[in-house]
N, C-alpha and C positions, 0 to 999 in steps of 0.2 A: 408327300415326298417319299421316294424309295430310300430304304436304309442302305447305306454303303457298307461293304464288307471290308474289314480291316485285314488286308492280305499279309500284314506283318504278324498277325496273331498266330499262335502255335497250333493251327488246325492241321490235322493230318490230311493227306490227299483226298481220302474218301469224304471227310467232313467238308473240305474245301469245295469239292465237286458238287456236293449236295447244296452247299450254300450258294453256289453259282447257278443252280438249276433255273431260277426264275429271272436271271439276268439276260439282257439283250446279248446276242452273240458277239457284237462288236465290243461290248464292255468286257466280255469274257476274254476276248483276244487281248485287249489292253492289259488286263490283269495278269494273264499268262506271260505276256511279254516282259513283265516286271519280275518274273520269277526265274531262278536258276533253271537251267535246262533239265536237270534231274527231277526237280520238284514239279516243273510244268508237265513233264512227261508222265509222272505219276498221277497228277490231277487229270490229265487227258485220259489215262487208262481207266480211271474210276468213273468217268462219265459214260452214260448210255451211248451205244454206238452211233445212233443217229445224231445225237447232240455233238459228239466229238467230231463227226464228219462235217457238221455245220461250221464248227470252229476252224477246222483245217481248210475249209472252202473259202474262208475269209482271206483276201489278199494282204490284209494288214498284219497277219500273223508272222512274226519273225521266226526264223529257224524252223519252218514247217517241215522241211526235209529231215532235219535232225530229230524232230519229235517223232516222226514216222519211223525213222531208223531205230529209235530207242524203244519202240513198242515190241512186244513179242511177235513172232512171225505171223501167227494166225490173226492176231488183232490188227497188225499192219496191213495184211492183205484185205481184211474185211473193210478197213477204213478206206483203202485205196479204191476198192470197188464201189464204195458209197459216194465217192467224190465226183464232181463234175469232170468231164474229160479234159478240159483245158487246165484246170487246177491240178489234176493228177499228173499231166505232162509237165507242168511247171515244177512240181515237187521232184519228179524223176530227174529233171535237168540238174537239180542241186544235190542229188544223192551222190555219195561216194561210189566209185565204180563197183566195188565188191557188193555193196548193198543193192545197187541198181540191178546187177545181174541176178542176185539171189531172189529179189522180190519179183523181177520180171518173169522168171521161170515158174513162179508159183501162181501167177495170175491165170485166169481162164483164157482160152484162146481168143474169144471175142474182145475182151478187155485189152489183152496184149496186142492184138492186131490194131485196134484203135489207137493205143498208146504209141506203138512204133510208128504209125502213120504221122502222128502229130510231132513226134520227136525228130522226124526226118526233115522237117522244115526249119530253115535258118531262124535263129532267135530274132525277135522284133518284127517278124513278118505276120501277115494275116493268118497264115497256116499255123503258126506257132501259138497263137492266142485264141484260135477258134475252138468251139466246142462241136463235137459231132452229134450232140443230142439235140436234134431239131425235129419238127413235125413236117414230114413230106407225104402227100397223098396223091393218088392218080387224079388228073384233071377231069376225069369222067365221073367222079363221085358227086353225090348230092351234099348239101349242107348237113343234112341229118346224119349221113354216113360219116362225114368228117367229124362231127361233134361226138358221135359214139366212139370213134377211133381215139379222139383226144382223151376221153374219159378213161380209156383203157391204158394209154401210155403216159399219162400225165406224171405219174410218180417217177418215171424213168427219164424225164426231160428236165434239164436245168431251168429253162425258161420257155414260155410259149408266147412270144410277142406276135408272131405271124405264122401262117401256114403256107408252105411252099407246094405249089401245084406242079406235078411232074407229068410228062408225057407217059401214058400207060405203057407204051412199047419201048421207047428209047431211054426213059427216066430223065430226060433233059428238062431243066427248069423252064416252065412255060409262063406262069404268073405267080404273084404273091398276094395273099389276102390277109388283112389284119384280123386279129382275133375279135376285135370290136365289131367289124363288119360281118363276120361270120355269125356271131351271137345274135345280131340284129336282123338276120335274114330268115326267110321261111325255110323249114326243114326240107321241103320237097324240091326246091329249086336246085339247079346245077351250081356247083361251087364256082365253076368257071364263069358263069354268067354274072356273078357278083364281084369278080376281080376287076380292079382298075384297068383301063385299056392301055395304059403306058407300059413300057418295057421295064422289067424289074431292074433295080440297081444292084449290081454284083461287083465283087472284087476278086482278084486273082489271089491264090494262096501265097504267092511270092511278093504281093504288094506290101510296101512298108506300112507299119502300123500308123504312122502319121498320115499317110494317104487315106487309110481306112477311116481315121478320125475325121478327116476333112470331108469325106463323102457322107458319113453319118451326120455330121453337123450341117452340111449343105442341104441334104434332103430330109432332115429332121426324122431320122430313122431310130428305131429301138434296137434293130439288129440288121446286119448286112450279110446276105448269103455269100459264101466263098465257093466259087465254081471252078472246075478245071477247064481246059481248052475246049472240051466237047460240050460244055454247058451243064455238066452234072454237078449237083450240090455236094460238096465235100463236108461242109459244116457251116456254122454261122458265127459271126463276131458280134457279141452283144454290147450294148451301150455301157454297161457297168465295167466290162473288160476294157473298153476303150478309155473310160475315165481313169482307170488304174494305170493304163499305159501312158496316157497324157501326163498324169502326175509324175510318173517315173521319168518320162522324157524331159519334162520341164525341169525336174530336179537335176538331171544330168546337164542340161543346157546352162542352168544357173551356175553349177559348179565349174563347168568349163569356162564360162564367161568370167568367172572370178580368177581365172588363171591357174587352173589345176586340172588333174585328171579326174574324171567323174568317179565318185564312190559307188561301189557295187553292193553296199550294205549300209544300214543306218550308222550315223556318226559314232555312237557309243559302242558299236559292234566292230568297228574297224581297229585292227591291231596297231600297235605303235609303229612297227616296222612298215606295215602297209601304208600308214598315214604319211610317214616320211617319204616313202617311195612315190606316192601319188602327188605329193606337193613339192618334193625336192627337185624332181626333173624339170618341172616348169620354172621353178625359181632359179635354177642354174641357167636355163635357157634365157630367161629374162635378164639375169645378171650379165651374161655374155653380151646381150644386146645393149645393156647400159654401159658396158665397157667401151662400146663404140662411141657413146656420148662423151666419155672421158677423152677418147682419142680425138674426137672432133674439137674439143676445147683445147687440147694440146696443140692441134694444128693452127688454132687462132691465138696461140700464146702471145705472139708479138703484138697483135691488135689489143689484147687484154692488158698488156703492160702499158700501152700508150693511152688507152681509154678505159681505166678501171671502172668508171661509172657504168659501162655497159653490163658489167656483171650483176649490177643491182636488179636488172630486169630479166635475167635468164630464167629464174623460176616462173615469173609471170608469162614469159613467152612460151616456155615448154609446156606448162600446165594448160594454157589456152589451146594449144595445138592438140595435145592429148585429149582434152575434154571434147573438143569438136569432133575428133576422130572416133572417140568412144560413143558419142551420140549417134553418129551416122551408122556405125557398126551395129549398135543395138537395134536401130530402126530396120536395117536391111536384113539382119538375121531373122527377126520376127516376120518380116514381109516374105522372105524366102520360105520360112517354115509354114506359113499360111498359104503359100503359093499365090500371093498377091502379085509377085513379080517372078519372071522366069530368067534363066541364064541369058536368053537372047535380048533381055531388056537392059543389059548392062550399060549400053550407050545412052539410053534414055535417062537412067539414073545418074550417069556422069554429067549429062547436060543439065540435070536438075540440081545436083549438088554443087556444081561449079558456081553459079550465081548465088546460091544459098550461102556457100562458104564466103564469097566476097562480101555479101551484105552483113553476115554475122561478124566477119573479121573487121569490117568497117565500124560496126557498132562498138566492138571492143577497142579498136584502134583509136576512135574518138575519145573513148573513156580514158585510155592511156595517155593521150596528149593532154586532155583536160587535167588529169591527175598531176602530171609533171608541171604544167603551167601554174596550177594552184599552189603546189608545194614551193615552186620557185618564187611566185609573186608574194606569198605570205611569209617567206623566209623560213619555212619548215625545213627545207634542205636546199643547198646550193649546188646546182648541176653545172655551174660554170658559165662562161660567157657564150658558149655554143649550145645552150640548153634547148633553143628552138630546133636546131638540127637533131639533137638527141631525141626530142619529142617526135619529130617527123620520122626518125629511124624506127622508134618503138611502134608508132602508129602504122607505118607501112609494113613492118615485120609482122605485126599481128594480122593484118589483112592477108599477107602471103601465107603465113603458117596455118591460120584457121582454114583458109581455102584448101591448102594442101592436105590438112588433117581430115577435112570433110570428104575430100575426093578419095584419099587413101582408105579411110574408114568405111566408105561405101563400096569400094571396089574389092577390098580384101575378102569379104564373104563370098563374092562371085568367084574369085580366083580359087579359093579353097574348095568350093563346091565343084568347080570345073575339073580340078585335079583329083577329086574323089574323097576329100576330107569333109568332116562335119563343119559347116559354116560357124557353129557355135565355138569352134576352136579359135576363132578370131576374137580372143578375149580382150577385155578392156586394157589390162596391163600390157598385153602384147602390142596392141595398137598404140598405146601411149609410149611404149619404148621405141617403136618404129618412128613415130612422129618426133620424139625427143631428139633423135640423132639428126634427122633431116631438118628439124626446126632450128637447130644451132647453125647449120650450114646456111639456111635461108636468112637467119638473123644477122650473122656476120657479113654475109654477102651484101645485104641491104645497107649495113653499117658502112661498108667500104664505099658504097655509092654516095651516101649522104655526108660522110665525115672525112672523105679523102681530101687531104690538103688542109684540114683543120686539126682534128684530134688524131687522125690516122695518116 
């Protein structure tokens, strides 16, 4: 068993860095995340350059930009040059403007050009998360020539999952060969002859990272080449970058689905004011929605005065509709994210959710009727002489509200996507609030049908 280092012990930064020398880089990141910025920066400064660069290359390192900014200029430049291109770009995106300008001017022209190219792409696109460190060789080379080339450039490449064969004249991507197939082939054969006959799977630099993740998953790739309109390779998106992107995207979706603005930093790093801002806006919006519920109840005040017994089932009615809507929304948000359904499929989804809602509502409606009948029969509660009509009202209302909830919950993600919003914004609280208001209208409308002339 490896001995654990007590990070609370009074080790100075140099001793701390030495104690971490044999630790896995992910464990080092975890320990530095637990340290104050000033101490973490000092520990990073005491590490060998190569080791410190490995730490900064880890996506799990919090405040990586702040750590780089806290380093002396010469050390910061050396670290940035040692990083992979995509991680370097990510750090620059989070630097303060003065530090960004200062460090950018000190980088060598080749690194600066690559960095500026990556920073030009919008965030969360393939171009913004790609690395420009890939192995591309002329398609006229042999396997032996390619292997020799890899040995020379290996130390300057983040990963080598595949070799990209380029047209000797136009530099356009022709084929892709896996490293495994390359190693298993005879040195004297043409590299083009061992390439699979299929066309390479490529992505546009402006493709959303979710689309890149879908392609990598669909074709079981370790990396996807990013090409321009002319077919020239700009960089590659590796599977580890996609995993990080998926985790971040899923975290954002979960937070939005909980009825709040997505956090842009770990929970413990979000300031009090920012937390209030990100949660308060949604809560106010939902509160205004719930005010409509109160307005709806006021509209039916006369009916409530005549048949107070109806109020007993309002929580049951409202929660059932909200739950059914939230179920449908959850299913459709995920299906849209995985591209299992397209915008054009909305009518198919509606035709599917309509009978589904009716059946689910009928199941709950029967349960409601049985509950009223049992309570009345065993004297647990007296619903009055018109209890059968009340039971029918509750049963029919549940069918209508659950059906409506399922339909609204399934259509809302399509509507949001159509107008350009993230479907995940169709949060469970938002759907529940929407169905609450409409559910009351449905409930009392059905009550007027069943109870008119008796209780109403």
